[in-house]
C-alpha positions in Angstrom: -13.2 18.6 -11.8 -10.7 20.3 -9.6 -12.0 21.3 -6.2 -10.1 23.6 -3.8 -10.1 22.3 -0.2 -8.4 24.1 2.7 -6.1 21.9 4.7 -5.8 22.1 8.5 -2.4 22.4 10.2 -1.7 21.0 13.6 1.4 20.3 15.6 2.8 16.7 15.5 3.8 15.0 18.7 6.6 12.5 18.3 8.4 11.0 21.3 7.2 13.9 23.4 8.8 16.6 21.3 7.1 19.0 18.9 8.3 18.5 15.3 7.2 20.0 12.0 3.5 20.3 11.4 1.1 17.7 10.2 -1.2 18.7 7.5 -4.6 17.1 7.8 -7.1 16.9 5.0 -10.3 15.4 3.8 -11.5 14.8 0.2 -14.5 17.0 -0.5 -16.9 14.1 -1.1 -15.8 12.1 2.0 -18.5 10.7 4.3 -18.5 11.4 8.0 -20.0 8.2 9.4 -18.0 5.3 10.9 -16.0 3.5 8.3 -16.2 6.4 5.9 -13.8 9.3 5.2 -10.5 9.9 3.5 -7.7 7.3 3.0 -4.5 8.8 1.8 -2.2 6.1 0.4 0.6 7.2 -1.9 2.8 10.2 -2.3 5.4 10.9 -5.0 8.1 13.5 -5.4 6.6 17.0 -5.6 3.9 16.2 -3.1 1.2 14.7 -5.4 -1.0 12.3 -3.3 -3.2 9.4 -4.5 -5.9 8.0 -2.3 -9.6 7.1 -2.1 -12.5 8.2 0.0 -15.7 6.5 1.1 -18.8 8.7 0.6 -21.9 9.0 2.8 -23.3 5.8 1.2 -20.1 3.9 1.8 -19.1 3.9 -1.9 -15.4 4.4 -2.6 -14.0 6.9 -5.1 -10.4 7.8 -6.1 -8.7 11.1 -5.6 -5.6 12.9 -6.7 -4.4 15.7 -4.4 -2.1 18.3 -6.0 0.7 20.2 -4.2 -1.6 23.3 -4.2 -4.1 21.2 -2.2 -6.7 21.0 -5.0 -8.5 17.7 -5.4 -9.4 15.7 -8.6 -12.0 13.0 -7.8 -12.4 10.2 -10.2 -14.2 6.9 -11.1 -13.6 4.7 -14.1 -16.6 4.1 -16.4 -18.8 1.4 -15.0 -17.4 1.6 -11.5 -19.5 0.9 -8.4 -16.5 1.1 -6.1 -13.1 2.6 -7.1 -9.8 1.5 -5.6 -6.5 3.2 -6.1 -3.0 1.7 -6.2 -0.1 3.4 -8.0 0.9 6.8 -9.4 3.9 7.6 -11.7 5.7 10.9 -12.4 3.5 11.5 -15.4 0.5 11.5 -13.1 -0.9 8.3 -14.6 -2.9 6.3 -12.1 -3.4 2.6 -11.9 -5.9 0.6 -9.8 -9.0 -1.5 -10.0 -12.7 -1.0 -9.7 -15.7 -3.2 -8.9 -18.6 -3.5 -11.3 -22.3 -4.0 -10.4 -21.6 -7.7 -9.5 -18.5 -6.9 -7.4 -16.0 -8.3 -9.9 -12.8 -6.3 -10.3 -11.3 -4.8 -13.4 -8.0 -3.0 -14.0 -7.8 0.6 -15.0 -5.2 3.1 -16.2 -6.1 6.8 -15.8 -4.2 9.4 -17.8 -3.6 13.0 -16.7 -6.2 14.3 -19.2 -8.9 12.1 -17.4 -9.2 9.4 -20.0 -9.3 5.8 -18.9 -8.2 2.5 -20.3 -9.8 -0.5 -18.6 -8.6 -4.1 -19.1 -9.1 -7.7 -17.9 -6.7 -10.6 -17.7 -7.8 -13.6 -19.8 -8.5 -15.9 -16.9 -10.0 -13.4 -14.5 -12.9 -14.7 -12.4 -16.2 -12.9 -12.6 -17.6 -13.3 -9.1 -17.4 -10.7 -6.4 -13.8 -10.0 -5.3 -12.4 -12.0 -8.3 -11.0 -10.4 -11.4 -8.1 -8.1 -12.4 -6.2 -5.8 -10.0 -3.8 -3.2 -11.2 -1.2 -2.5 -8.5 2.0 -0.6 -9.4 2.9 1.7 -12.2 6.4 2.8 -13.2 7.6 5.8 -15.2 7.7 3.8 -18.4 4.0 2.9 -18.2 4.4 -0.7 -17.1 1.9 -2.1 -14.7 2.3 -4.9 -12.3 -0.8 -6.5 -10.8 -2.6 -9.8 -10.1 -5.6 -11.8 -11.1 -8.0 -13.8 -8.9 -9.4 -16.6 -11.1 -12.7 -18.5 -10.7 -11.0 -21.0 -8.3 -9.7 -18.2 -6.1 -6.1 -18.7 -7.1 -3.9 -15.6 -7.3 -1.8 -15.0 -10.5 0.8 -12.2 -10.8 1.1 -10.3 -14.1 3.1 -7.5 -15.9 1.4 -5.3 -18.5 3.5 -3.3 -20.9 2.8 0.3 -21.9 1.3 -0.9 -25.2 -1.2 -3.2 -23.5 0.4 -6.6 -23.6 -0.5 -8.5 -20.4 1.5 -11.6 -19.4 1.2 -13.6 -16.3 4.2 -15.1 -14.6 4.7 -17.9 -12.1 6.6 -18.0 -8.9 8.1 -21.5 -8.5 7.2 -22.0 -4.8 3.6 -20.8 -5.1 0.7 -23.2 -4.3 -2.0 -23.8 -6.8 -5.1 -24.1 -4.5 -7.7 -21.5 -3.4 -6.1 -18.6 -1.6 -2.6 -19.6 -2.8 -0.5 -18.3 -5.7 1.3 -15.0 -5.9 0.7 -11.2 -5.9 3.1 -8.3 -6.6 3.4 -5.5 -4.1 1.3 -2.4 -4.2 2.2 1.2 -5.2 6.0 0.7 -4.7 6.4 -2.8 -6.0 7.7 -2.1 -9.5 10.9 -0.3 -10.3 11.7 1.7 -13.5 14.1 -1.1 -14.5 11.2 -3.6 -14.3 12.1 -5.3 -11.1 9.1 -6.6 -9.1 8.7 -7.5 -5.5 5.8 -9.6 -4.2 4.4 -12.3 -2.0 3.4 -15.9 -2.6 1.6 -18.5 -0.6 2.7 -22.1 -0.6 0.5 -25.3 -0.4 0.4 -24.9 3.4 -0.8 -21.3 3.3 2.6 -19.9 4.5 3.6 -16.5 3.1 7.0 -16.0 1.4 8.5 -13.1 -0.5 10.0 -12.9 -4.0 11.9 -10.5 -6.3 11.4 -10.9 -10.0 14.2 -9.4 -12.1 13.6 -7.7 -15.5 14.7 -10.8 -17.3 12.1 -12.9 -15.5 14.4 -14.6 -13.0 12.7 -15.1 -9.6 14.5 -15.0 -6.3 12.5 -16.2 -3.3 13.4 -15.3 0.3 12.2 -15.5 3.9 13.2 -13.5 7.0 15.0 -16.0 9.4 12.6 -15.4 12.3 9.4 -15.7 10.3 6.9 -18.4 11.4 6.2 -21.4 9.2 2.5 -22.1 10.0 -0.5 -21.1 7.9 -1.0 -17.4 7.9 2.5 -16.8 9.1 5.6 -16.0 7.0 7.4 -13.1 5.2 5.5 -10.3 3.5 7.6 -7.9 1.5 5.7 -4.7 0.7 8.0 -2.4 -1.3 11.1 -2.2 -3.4 13.1 0.9 -4.3 15.2 1.8 -7.3 18.3 0.3 -5.6 16.4 -3.1 -5.3 16.4 -2.7 -1.5 13.1 -4.1 0.0 11.0 -3.6 3.1 8.1 -5.3 4.7 6.9 -7.3 7.7 7.0 -10.9 8.9 4.7 -12.8 11.2 6.3 -15.0 13.7 5.2 -18.4 15.2 3.1 -16.5 17.8 1.2 -14.4 15.2 3.1 -11.2 16.0 4.3 -8.9 13.2 7.8 -7.4 13.0 9.4 -5.1 10.4 12.3 -5.8 8.2 14.5 -4.2 5.6 16.6 -6.1 3.1 19.5 -4.9 1.0 19.9 -5.8 -2.7 22.6 -8.2 -1.6 20.2 -10.1 0.7 21.2 -8.8 4.1 18.1 -8.6 6.4 17.6 -6.3 9.4 14.6 -7.0 11.7 13.1 -4.4 13.9 10.1 -3.4 16.1 8.6 -0.1 17.1 9.4 0.3 20.8 5.7 0.5 21.8 4.4 -2.3 19.5 2.2 -4.9 21.1 3.4 -8.4 21.5 0.1 -10.3 21.3 -1.3 -12.2 18.2 -2.3 -9.8 15.5 -0.3 -7.0 17.0 3.2 -5.7 16.2 4.9 -3.6 13.5 3.7 -3.4 9.9 6.0 -1.7 7.2 4.3 -0.4 4.0 7.1 1.2 2.0 10.7 2.3 1.7 11.9 5.3 -0.3 15.0 5.7 -2.4 17.3 6.3 0.6 15.9 3.2 2.4 13.8 5.0 5.0 10.8 2.7 5.8 7.3 3.8 6.9 4.3 2.0 8.3 2.5 1.6 11.6 2.2 -0.6 14.6 -0.6 -1.9 16.8 -0.1 -1.5 20.5 -1.2 -3.7 23.3 -4.7 -2.2 23.1 -4.9 -2.7 19.4 -4.5 1.0 18.6 -2.6 2.2 15.6 0.5 4.5 15.6 2.7 5.6 12.7 6.4 4.5 12.6 9.4 5.6 10.6 12.7 3.8 10.4 15.6 5.8 9.0 18.5 4.1 7.2 20.7 4.3 10.3 18.2 2.2 12.2 16.6 5.1 14.2 12.9 4.4 14.9 10.4 7.2 15.4 6.8 6.8 16.4 4.2 9.4 15.5 0.5 10.2 16.0 -1.6 12.5 14.0 -3.5 15.2 15.9 -7.1 14.1 16.2 -6.3 10.4 16.0 -8.5 8.2 18.2 -7.0 6.1 21.0 -9.4 3.2 21.1 -9.0 -0.3 19.5 -8.7 0.0 15.7 -8.3 3.7 15.9 -5.2 5.8 15.5 -2.5 6.7 12.9 -1.5 4.5 9.9 1.6 5.7 7.9 1.4 4.5 4.3 4.2 5.9 2.1 7.2 8.3 2.0 8.6 10.0 -1.0 12.2 10.9 -1.9 12.0 14.1 0.2 11.0 12.1 3.3 7.5 13.4 3.3 5.0 10.9 4.6 1.4 10.4 3.9 -1.2 8.2 5.4 -4.5 8.4 7.3 -5.8 8.4 10.8 -9.0 7.1 12.3 -10.6 9.4 14.8 -12.6 8.6 18.0 -15.8 8.3 15.8 -14.1 5.8 13.5 -14.0 8.3 10.6 -10.8 8.4 8.5 -8.8 11.5 7.5 -5.7 12.0 5.4 -2.4 13.6 6.5 1.1 14.5 5.4 4.1 14.9 7.7 7.7 15.9 6.8 10.4 15.0 9.2 13.4 16.7 7.6 
């Protein structure tokens, strides 16, 4: 059902200067208690936005927000909690949902509202195990991952006709919490190239790019730490095969990076990012021009949005109404080809709200 919801408009404040306006919105069914609200995650060309909301009972549901600001809320059949992941130009949606036991199953939602659900052959059946659809390209291919009964992660590629094949990353460990996963909404190109992360036998994170012919290239940012929980975490690949992500150094601090298709890496930090363990700069996506979007945690563990343009310029931004306490603030998530950003912010009451922001 389409529900019309009026968006609020407020002025953005970026580096002390007024820019174009933020548009702030909430899904109609979103709850208003701490930990609830609207989580806007993915925007494509034309301004279509995919996200999820947590209702007054803390149950999550998916939503698709149209350019005219109408909402379609959805849940796959049998869902007790609906997650979102990717959206393609045909407005097909991919993600996963939890059943009554908390096990996850992949789904594909078509524009007409029909669903296809699926499970990988070796998917575990306990809570937080199962099949996770992650990214969807214009040809209907889905990349995702499986958590098996031993808590090992397996990457897969599912074709438009439903054939699901897992693939291995050579350096990935085979113990619990190890293995590999592809990136989220922007981790699969139309040419079939996949970016992702794997964990080795020591629990160190590394990144990979899998070509359409199945060839896997592994890489690390030079400054990445080599201890458990540290390493290189790519989060996005664009149609030029340029990637973006973050790495965690030996002190547990996060930093952003962008990498060209040729393998040249540029490391960077938001100017006001904190320098303590668990703080720093987190990059979520890069668009077709190489502009990278994400957020940073400051010295007080508050969130702020960050944009890095292809020329290396870094802009910090905060949504109006964003809280200023620990674990509150603004989290940039994705940017489309027109440099329009979406994400969500957490207010002073710890309730989340969606936003869009256009810099150009």
